[in-house]
C-alpha atoms as one frame of an Amber mdcrd trajectory, in Angstrom:
protein
   0.000   0.000   0.000   1.495   3.328  -1.015   1.591   6.115   1.542  -0.383
   9.328   1.624   2.578  11.341   0.325   2.747   9.169  -2.787  -0.966   9.556
  -3.393  -0.669  13.302  -2.932   1.913  13.451  -5.687  -0.241  11.319  -7.955
  -3.294  13.574  -7.665  -1.351  16.820  -8.222  -2.167  16.669 -11.934  -5.870
  16.270 -11.222  -5.993  19.173  -8.772  -3.878  21.253 -11.152  -6.379  20.632
 -13.923  -9.178  21.674 -11.624  -7.426  25.032 -11.201  -6.051  25.568 -14.697
  -8.992  24.324 -16.762 -12.188  25.542 -15.079 -14.259  25.355 -18.279 -13.616
  21.654 -18.577 -14.719  20.796 -15.036 -17.515  23.277 -14.284 -20.135  20.618
 -13.540 -20.016  16.977 -12.627 -20.927  14.475 -15.312 -21.139  11.085 -13.603
 -19.716   8.269 -15.645 -22.669   6.106 -14.692 -26.107   7.263 -13.464 -26.625
   7.022  -9.728 -27.740   3.642  -8.553 -26.300   1.765 -11.494 -23.167  -0.310
 -11.503 -20.136   0.653 -13.551 -18.604  -1.719 -16.082 -15.951  -3.995 -14.725
 -12.455  -2.488 -14.841 -12.803   1.243 -14.027  -9.425   3.011 -13.867  -8.710
   5.815 -11.384  -7.869   9.010 -13.280  -5.393  10.138 -10.614  -3.332   7.051
  -9.774  -4.154   4.940 -12.853  -4.992   1.922 -10.714  -7.858  -0.400 -11.562
 -10.771   0.020  -9.130 -12.221  -3.309  -8.030 -15.169  -2.429  -5.798 -16.434
   1.189  -5.958 -15.363   4.581  -7.254 -16.289   8.274  -6.989 -16.976  10.859
  -9.675 -15.023  14.114  -9.184 -16.001  16.728 -11.763 -16.531  14.057 -14.363
 -13.387  12.086 -13.483 -13.542   8.586 -12.023 -11.283   8.262  -8.965 -10.780
   5.763  -6.186 -11.690   6.447  -2.550  -8.090   7.229  -1.520  -7.546   9.743
  -4.291 -10.920  11.343  -3.615  -9.825  12.009  -0.030  -6.525  13.513  -1.131
  -8.233  15.667  -3.773 -10.680  16.984  -1.192  -7.787  17.850   1.120  -5.837
  19.531  -1.673  -8.883  21.598  -2.637  -9.294  23.024   0.870  -7.977  26.583
   1.402  -4.489  26.782   2.885  -4.589  28.011   6.464  -2.013  29.208   8.959
   0.080  32.323   9.443   3.316  30.573   8.472   1.850  29.543   5.112   0.735
  33.119   4.470   4.199  34.527   5.257   5.834  31.956   2.985   3.391  32.836
   0.215   4.160  36.557   0.623   7.908  35.936   0.347   7.593  33.654  -2.669
   5.177  36.015  -4.407   7.359  39.071  -3.730  10.344  37.391  -5.357   8.219
  36.397  -8.344   6.776  39.913  -8.634  10.232  41.529  -8.638  11.527  39.060
 -11.231   8.420  39.664 -13.317   8.908  43.426 -13.088  12.513  43.055 -14.277
  11.321  40.936 -17.200   8.593  43.421 -18.123  10.971  46.374 -17.916  13.533
  44.591 -20.079  10.948  43.839 -22.768   9.662  47.429 -22.817  13.186  48.905
 -22.783  14.371  46.674 -25.618  11.296  46.730 -27.856   9.879  50.133 -26.787
   6.472  48.446 -26.824   4.191  46.937 -24.194   3.612  43.254 -24.901   0.496
  42.031 -23.154   1.664  38.444 -22.844   4.445  39.603 -20.500   1.863  40.949
 -18.029   0.074  37.604 -18.230   3.436  35.935 -17.591   3.828  38.054 -14.450
   0.436  36.881 -13.219   1.454  33.309 -13.924   4.775  33.736 -12.099   3.105
  35.223  -9.022   0.327  32.631  -9.031   2.770  29.767  -9.473   4.967  31.065
  -6.644   1.993  31.204  -4.292   0.934  27.697  -5.224   4.472  26.489  -4.527
   4.393  28.154  -1.115   0.981  26.702  -0.219   1.554  23.203  -1.545  -0.787
  23.660  -4.495  -3.655  25.086  -2.468  -5.436  28.394  -2.813  -7.877  30.661
  -1.039  -9.327  34.145  -1.070  -6.464  35.757   0.837  -3.956  34.262  -1.590
  -6.006  35.510  -4.527  -5.960  39.032  -3.089  -2.221  38.762  -2.496  -1.715
  37.542  -6.062  -3.600  40.353  -7.796  -2.057  43.054  -5.591   1.498  41.888
  -6.267   0.815  41.388  -9.974  -0.481  44.956 -10.196   2.486  46.222  -8.204
   4.952  44.347 -10.420   3.615  46.181 -13.472   4.009  49.518 -11.668   7.505
  48.547 -10.575   8.401  47.850 -14.199   7.168  51.327 -15.179   9.202  53.070
 -12.446  12.654  53.074 -14.144  11.040  54.226 -17.387   9.466  57.211 -15.633
  12.744  58.142 -13.926  14.573  57.858 -17.245  12.046  60.126 -18.944  12.251
  62.659 -16.108  16.045  62.653 -16.360  15.887  63.221 -20.121  13.508  66.138
 -19.678  15.768  67.653 -17.024  18.819  67.395 -19.287  16.942  68.988 -22.188
  15.731  71.821 -19.980  19.254  72.463 -18.663  20.679  72.570 -22.197  18.121
  75.073 -23.467  18.126  77.346 -20.401  20.467  80.352 -20.190  22.906  80.052
 -17.285  22.418  82.824 -14.767  25.034  84.378 -12.507  24.627  82.693  -9.160
  23.909  84.982  -6.263  26.216  84.767  -3.254  24.849  82.432  -0.670  23.914
  83.851   2.699  25.804  82.443   5.671  22.612  81.591   7.557  21.197  79.658
   4.603  24.405  77.674   4.255  24.332  76.827   7.903  20.749  75.670   7.561
  21.669  73.431   4.644  24.555  71.920   6.588  22.278  71.082   9.455  19.653
  69.345   7.278  19.248  65.630   7.916  19.419  63.132   5.014  16.242  61.294
   4.051  16.113  57.910   5.706  16.411  54.792   3.580  13.131  53.378   4.942
  11.231  56.523   3.993  12.699  56.396   0.485  11.586  52.773   0.093   8.072
  53.624   1.257   7.880  56.515  -1.206   9.156  54.293  -4.019   6.587  51.578
  -3.265   3.763  54.124  -3.105   4.960  55.682  -6.357   5.085  52.288  -8.097
   1.551  51.505  -6.904   0.278  54.779  -8.355   2.094  54.459 -11.686  -0.288
  52.027 -13.436  -3.269  54.283 -12.718  -1.356  57.404 -13.752  -0.167  55.657
 -16.904  -3.685  54.600 -17.869  -5.387  57.946 -17.259  -2.443  59.968 -18.530
  -2.406  58.349 -21.953  -6.095  57.992 -22.822  -7.509  56.561 -25.033  -4.459
  54.359 -25.705  -4.245  53.874 -21.940  -7.153  51.449 -22.238  -4.727  48.981
 -23.808  -2.456  49.259 -20.775  -5.461  48.765 -18.494  -6.425  45.618 -20.391
  -2.862  44.298 -20.149  -2.816  44.795 -16.390  -6.265  43.241 -16.037  -5.215
  40.138 -17.978  -2.225  39.614 -15.708  -4.294  40.063 -12.560  -6.945  37.690
 -13.874  -4.311  35.031 -14.474  -2.971  35.390 -10.926  -6.499  35.329  -9.452
  -7.465  32.197 -11.361  -4.334  30.264 -10.420  -4.663  30.902  -6.684  -8.368
  30.152  -6.327  -9.915  27.129  -4.650 -11.119  24.648  -7.295 -14.813  23.914
  -7.457 -15.467  20.243  -6.770 -18.564  18.214  -7.573 -18.176  14.832  -5.926
 -20.782  12.112  -6.327 -20.771   8.466  -5.389 -19.774   5.951  -4.401 -20.703
   3.928  -7.456 -20.454   0.179  -7.350 -18.380  -1.740  -9.873 -20.612  -4.202
 -11.702 -19.527  -7.798 -11.636 -18.336  -9.175 -14.972 -21.102 -10.853 -16.945
 -20.424 -14.543 -17.451 -20.584 -15.739 -21.017 -23.404 -18.129 -21.869
């Protein structure tokens, strides 16, 4: 008899399909009507073993009793503070890597490619599923869409700073240099006594700025900004879908019919 850990690995593909292909498993379609026996030799979709006595129907897939239990457990929302912290860390790393990828594509091609935003949503969603052992839940969905949105804004941030720097250089080249006035001693003393901006405050400002950038980019470039809004929405939708709890329709058990003896 194989252990629970082995069965868990065997049903990962089934639970993954329940998340990744919702249109295929929206409703249960029992293999055999309730109360009727199934033909002899039903094979479990998850572990590929032949079922000898009875089976269950999970969203149209015939599975054995052991795999049904594991699938139910895998479909439950992940709980616990430690799991949430691990998901945050994994998703943050994925969001930063996705932002770097998005920025590189825009900087090289000078064009926003929507599939990259979808890739960011996939990266964040996949990272959360790794952290939660393949499970999902509402709080992980919220985390996924927030970090996907933030990753897009983080990718825009260097582009905005580069544009601001170019505008500053152009303004300095076209302006006429003026004779600087002698600085007052009191003003100089005040400047010397000024305290540098703390690193934490700068990080907070940068994060807030990156969160605001997608909205500013959309409304600042209308009507073409609608394309950017659609790109961001596609990425967030991908992250939301990957981190949701799969909908399960479980019916059964159904008995395996005994083989009919030949006359």
